[in-house]
Backbone as numpy.savetxt, mean C-alpha at the origin, in Angstrom:
# Nx Ny Nz CAx CAy CAz Cx Cy Cz
23.90 -29.07 -2.36 24.76 -28.01 -1.83 23.93 -26.84 -1.32
22.79 -26.60 -1.97 21.90 -25.52 -1.51 21.33 -25.85 -0.14
20.99 -27.13 0.08 20.47 -27.54 1.38 21.55 -27.43 2.46
22.77 -27.78 2.11 23.88 -27.67 3.06 24.11 -26.21 3.43
24.10 -25.33 2.44 24.29 -23.91 2.71 23.16 -23.38 3.59
21.94 -23.84 3.33 20.79 -23.42 4.13 20.94 -23.87 5.58
21.34 -25.11 5.76 21.55 -25.64 7.12 22.68 -24.91 7.84
23.75 -24.59 7.11 24.86 -23.85 7.72 24.40 -22.47 8.17
23.58 -21.81 7.34 23.06 -20.49 7.70 22.17 -20.58 8.93
21.35 -21.62 8.99 20.48 -21.80 10.17 21.31 -22.01 11.43
22.40 -22.76 11.31 23.29 -22.97 12.46 23.93 -21.65 12.91
24.37 -20.84 11.94 24.96 -19.55 12.27 23.95 -18.63 12.95
22.73 -18.63 12.43 21.68 -17.80 13.03 21.38 -18.24 14.45
21.28 -19.54 14.66 21.01 -20.06 16.00 22.16 -19.73 16.95
23.38 -19.83 16.45 24.56 -19.53 17.26 24.58 -18.06 17.66
24.25 -17.18 16.70 24.21 -15.75 17.00 23.12 -15.44 18.02
21.99 -16.11 17.93 20.92 -15.92 18.91 21.36 -16.35 20.30
22.08 -17.49 20.36 22.59 -17.96 21.65 23.62 -16.99 22.23
24.46 -16.44 21.37 25.48 -15.49 21.84 24.81 -14.24 22.43
23.80 -13.75 21.75 23.11 -12.56 22.26 22.48 -12.86 23.61
21.86 -14.02 23.74 21.24 -14.40 25.02 22.30 -14.52 26.10
23.42 -15.16 25.76 24.51 -15.30 26.74 25.06 -13.94 27.15
25.15 -13.03 26.18 25.66 -11.70 26.47 24.76 -11.00 27.49
23.44 -11.10 27.31 22.51 -10.47 28.27 22.53 -11.19 29.60
22.65 -12.52 29.56 22.68 -13.29 30.80 23.95 -13.06 31.60
25.02 -12.62 30.92 26.30 -12.48 31.61 26.52 -11.09 32.20
25.52 -10.20 32.15 25.65 -8.87 32.75 25.79 -9.06 34.26
26.90 -8.57 34.80 27.17 -8.81 36.22 27.38 -7.52 37.01
27.70 -6.42 36.34 28.01 -5.20 37.08 27.03 -4.09 36.71
26.98 -3.08 37.53 26.13 -1.92 37.27 26.57 -1.25 35.98
27.89 -1.15 35.77 28.40 -0.52 34.55 27.93 -1.26 33.31
28.00 -2.58 33.34 27.52 -3.37 32.21 26.01 -3.18 32.01
25.27 -3.11 33.12 23.83 -2.91 33.04 23.52 -1.54 32.45
24.29 -0.51 32.84 24.10 0.83 32.29 24.37 0.83 30.79
25.44 0.18 30.39 25.76 0.10 28.97 24.65 -0.62 28.20
24.17 -1.71 28.75 23.09 -2.46 28.10 21.83 -1.62 28.01
21.52 -0.91 29.10 20.34 -0.06 29.11 20.47 1.07 28.10
21.67 1.67 28.03 21.92 2.73 27.05 21.71 2.20 25.63
22.22 1.01 25.38 22.06 0.38 24.06 20.58 0.15 23.76
19.86 -0.40 24.73 18.44 -0.69 24.52 17.64 0.58 24.29
17.95 1.64 25.03 17.25 2.91 24.84 17.54 3.49 23.45
18.78 3.35 23.00 19.13 3.79 21.65 18.33 3.02 20.60
18.21 1.72 20.80 17.42 0.89 19.88 15.94 1.28 19.92
15.45 1.60 21.13 14.07 2.02 21.26 13.81 3.33 20.51
14.72 4.30 20.69 14.58 5.58 20.00 14.63 5.36 18.49
15.57 4.55 18.05 15.69 4.26 16.62 14.41 3.61 16.09
13.85 2.69 16.85 12.61 2.02 16.45 11.45 3.01 16.40
11.39 3.90 17.37 10.30 4.89 17.39 10.42 5.84 16.19
11.64 6.26 15.86 11.84 7.12 14.70 11.41 6.40 13.43
11.81 5.15 13.31 11.43 4.35 12.13 9.91 4.18 12.07
9.29 3.91 13.22 7.84 3.76 13.27 7.16 5.05 12.83
7.68 6.18 13.29 7.10 7.47 12.93 7.20 7.71 11.42
8.36 7.39 10.85 8.54 7.54 9.41 7.58 6.65 8.63
7.45 5.41 9.09 6.55 4.48 8.42 5.10 4.93 8.55
4.74 5.44 9.74 3.38 5.92 9.95 3.08 7.10 9.03
4.05 8.01 8.91 3.89 9.17 8.04 3.74 8.72 6.58
4.56 7.79 6.18 4.46 7.25 4.82 3.12 6.59 4.57
2.63 5.86 5.56 1.33 5.22 5.45 0.22 6.26 5.29
0.28 7.31 6.09 -0.74 8.36 6.00 -0.69 9.04 4.64
0.50 9.28 4.13 0.61 9.89 2.80 0.05 8.96 1.73
0.34 7.68 1.87 -0.17 6.70 0.90 -1.69 6.62 0.97
-2.24 6.67 2.18 -3.69 6.62 2.32 -4.34 7.87 1.71
-3.72 9.02 1.93 -4.25 10.26 1.35 -4.19 10.20 -0.17
-3.08 9.70 -0.69 -2.93 9.56 -2.14 -3.96 8.59 -2.70
-4.17 7.49 -2.00 -5.16 6.50 -2.43 -6.55 7.12 -2.43
-6.85 7.88 -1.40 -8.15 8.55 -1.32 -8.34 9.51 -2.49
-7.29 10.26 -2.83 -7.36 11.18 -3.96 -7.60 10.43 -5.27
-6.91 9.32 -5.44 -7.06 8.53 -6.66 -8.47 7.95 -6.74
-9.00 7.48 -5.60 -10.36 6.95 -5.59 -11.38 8.04 -5.94
-11.15 9.25 -5.42 -12.05 10.36 -5.72 -12.00 10.68 -7.22
-10.79 10.73 -7.79 -10.65 10.99 -9.22 -11.33 9.90 -10.04
-11.18 8.66 -9.61 -11.80 7.53 -10.31 -13.32 7.66 -10.30
-13.88 8.01 -9.15 -15.33 8.19 -9.07 -15.79 9.34 -9.97
-15.04 10.43 -9.98 -15.38 11.55 -10.85 -15.35 11.14 -12.32
-14.32 10.37 -12.70 -14.21 9.91 -14.08 -15.36 8.94 -14.42
-15.71 8.08 -13.49 -16.82 7.15 -13.73 -18.12 7.93 -13.92
-18.33 8.95 -13.09 -19.53 9.77 -13.24 -19.53 10.50 -14.57
-18.38 11.01 -14.96 -18.26 11.72 -16.24 -18.56 10.77 -17.40
-18.02 9.57 -17.33 -18.26 8.57 -18.38 -19.74 8.20 -18.42
-20.36 8.05 -17.25 -21.79 7.73 -17.22 -22.61 8.85 -17.85
-22.24 10.10 -17.57 -22.93 11.24 -18.17 -22.75 11.25 -19.69
-21.52 11.00 -20.13 -21.25 10.98 -21.58 -22.02 9.84 -22.24
-22.08 8.69 -21.57 -22.79 7.55 -22.13 -24.29 7.85 -22.23
-24.84 8.49 -21.21 -26.26 8.85 -21.24 -26.52 9.85 -22.38
-25.63 10.82 -22.55 -25.76 11.79 -23.63 -25.67 11.10 -24.99
-24.74 10.17 -25.10 -24.57 9.43 -26.35 -25.82 8.62 -26.67
-26.37 7.93 -25.66 -27.59 7.15 -25.86 -28.75 8.05 -26.28
-28.80 9.23 -25.68 -29.85 10.19 -26.04 -29.70 10.63 -27.49
-28.46 10.90 -27.92 -28.21 11.29 -29.31 -28.60 10.18 -30.27
-28.29 8.95 -29.90 -28.68 7.81 -30.74 -30.20 7.75 -30.86
-30.89 7.93 -29.74 -32.35 7.89 -29.74 -32.92 8.99 -30.64
-32.38 10.20 -30.53 -32.84 11.31 -31.35 -32.59 11.01 -32.83
-31.43 10.49 -33.17 -31.12 10.17 -34.57 -32.03 9.05 -35.08
-32.31 8.05 -34.25 -33.21 6.98 -34.67 -34.61 7.52 -34.92
-35.06 8.44 -34.04 -36.38 9.04 -34.24 -36.41 9.86 -35.53
-35.35 10.64 -35.77 -35.28 11.45 -37.00 -35.28 10.55 -38.23
-34.53 9.47 -38.14 -34.48 8.53 -39.25 -35.85 7.90 -39.48
-36.49 7.51 -38.39 -37.82 6.90 -38.52 -38.81 7.89 -39.12
-38.71 9.16 -38.73 -39.59 10.19 -39.30 -39.33 10.35 -40.80
-38.06 10.32 -41.20 -37.73 10.43 -42.62 -38.28 9.24 -43.40
-38.12 8.04 -42.80 -38.62 6.84 -43.46 -40.14 6.91 -43.59
-40.78 7.30 -42.52 -42.26 7.42 -42.55 -42.70 8.51 -43.52
-42.00 9.62 -43.53 -42.32 10.73 -44.44 -42.13 10.31 -45.89
-41.06 9.57 -46.16 -40.78 9.10 -47.53 -41.83 8.11 -47.99
-42.29 7.27 -47.09 -43.27 6.25 -47.49 -44.65 6.87 -47.74
-44.95 8.04 -47.22 -46.23 8.71 -47.45 -46.27 9.42 -48.79
-45.12 9.68 -49.35 -45.08 10.41 -50.62 -45.41 9.55 -51.77
């Protein structure tokens, strides 16, 4: 039944496509041509407005992504600095411990 419904939908879509083509092919008068042109210009304006909105959204998303990448790099640098400081502290503590061990063994 799912395949039948799918085939029926494909037939409807094909039929609608044929109707639209027939509608454009059947333009016979200047008035009909003007109406068709007016419709097409309206669709063009609508498409341009939508394109502009999408372009603006894309630019905002790119700016946001750039900000997030910058924050990520800053955090990575901060973590690297903290890790270096931590390693240095470990080294200092190991040296202090070794000095205590050496000092204790001399006594």
